[in-house]
N, C-alpha and C positions, 0 to 999 in steps of 0.2 A: 503495500499502500504505497509504503516513501517511498518508495522508488519512482510511483506514480503522478507523486507529489514531487517529490524536486523534478523531473523529468520536466511535468506543467511550470516550473516555475525557469525555466533553462529556458523553454521555447516562450515564455513571459517575457524574462533577462534580455531575450533575443530580437524582441522584436519592439520592446521601450525602446521606444524618440531618445536619441542623444547631441545636447547640443553643448558642447563646450571651443573654450578660447583655449588655444595651444600656444598662441606667442603671438605677441605684437610688434613690429620695430617697422622704423623711419628708415621706405625705400628712397624718398626725394626728398630732401632739402634744399627750399633757398631764402635767402633774405637779403635785401642793392636797399641801398637807401642814397639812391643815385645824387638827390639836391643836400646832402652833408657837407658843411655844417650852420648854409647857412637856414636849412627848414631848420635846424635849433636855435636862431635868431628872433624869430617872429612865433606871438603867442597862438597856433592852429587851439581858436579854443572848442574847434563843431567842424570840423574835418569827415569829408566826405570819402563816407564808403565803400566799395566796392568788393562786396564776397562771388567769388565763384565755387560748389562745386559741383563733383564728381563719381560715380562713381561706379566701381567694372569691379568680376568675380571671374573665378575659374578656376576647376577642376583640378586639386592636382593629382599627380603620377602618382598609384596607392588606393589604397582600401579610405572613400568615404573624409577627404581631406579639402582643405576652399579655401583659394588665399583672396581676401576681402580686401582690394584696394582704397581707398576715400581720397578724395583729391581737394584742395582746399587750397584756389589765387585771392589774399582781398591786398588789395590794393587801396591804399591809404593816402586823400588827397587834403592839402589845405583850401581851404575852401575862399582862404582870400586871396591864395596867388597864386592858385591855381598849379599849384607844383605838388606833384609827389614828394610826399614825408616817406613812405616806404613799401617795396612790393614784398610780401610772404608768400609765396612757393611750397604744398608741403606735401605728398605724397603718405602716405601712414599704409601703413596695412598689415595685417590679421590673417593665421590659419587659424582656422575651425575646423573639427571636427563634429560632422554632421550627419547622421545612424540610422536609415530608420524612421527618417519624414519625409512623408506623402509625399511627392510627385508631384504634387499638383498645390503644397504648403513649400515646395522650397527654394523658390522667388522668392517667397515671403519674408526668407527666413532671413536668404539670403542680403535683400534689399532693404530690411524693416531691425532686427536681431542683430544682425554681425556688426553696422556701426549704430546700431540706442548702445549698443557695449565701447562701441571704437573712442565714441564725440567726446566725452570727457576726456584723456587721454589726447588727445588731437587737440583738442582747444588751449587743454595748458602747455606744449608744447609754442603752440602759435604764438599765448603768454609769456610764454619763457621768453620765446626769442624776438619777440620786439622789446620785454624791456634790456633784455641782450642790446639791442642796436641802439640804446640809452633812449628808450622813446617808455609814456604811458603803459600800462598794459593791456592789450590790445581781449580782451574779452568776448567772443564770437558770443550769440545769439542764440540756442536753446533750438532747433532743428527738429520739426517732426518728422518724421522717419516715416510712420506710417502715414501721415495725411499726403508726402512726395509720390509715395507705389500707389496711395491710392490712383492717388491723380496720373500717375505715372500706364495707367494700366484703363481711367476711364480712357484719358487721348488714343491709346491705343488697338478702343475695340470702337473712335471713331471711327479712328484712317482707315481698322477694316470692311466699315462699314462703307465708308467713302468709296472706299477699289471692288466694294462690291455691286454697286450700285451704276 
């Protein structure tokens, strides 16, 4: 009787979804302050902020490992002089073990759960780099990855609908 229970337990454990961050690393990082030291002489109180983000993922060789790369480009410009104060570009990656997740949910896990786990660390790296560059900490606003994912799904559905018409 206990052998049957053990077999059922092992079968259930084999089918249990697994989602685990294995490793995070900086793939690429760039900081530029093209107008230094002049940019420090002004009193930029309300700089213009332009942030672009990207997300890509790929399945790695081996079982159930995925690399997710979150890229951010932030350009901060002095509103008065229109001079660039600094530009930060980062590609921050994570390796995730994703096992026994149904195929229909995998894209959501890769586009929502993975970057949600990585974002606080990416934000901290960006903040520290801006401080090390001589500026105030640049703190990115929180990102709603679920909302972004849902919007992209909606846009894809609309594009497919337009193509079929």
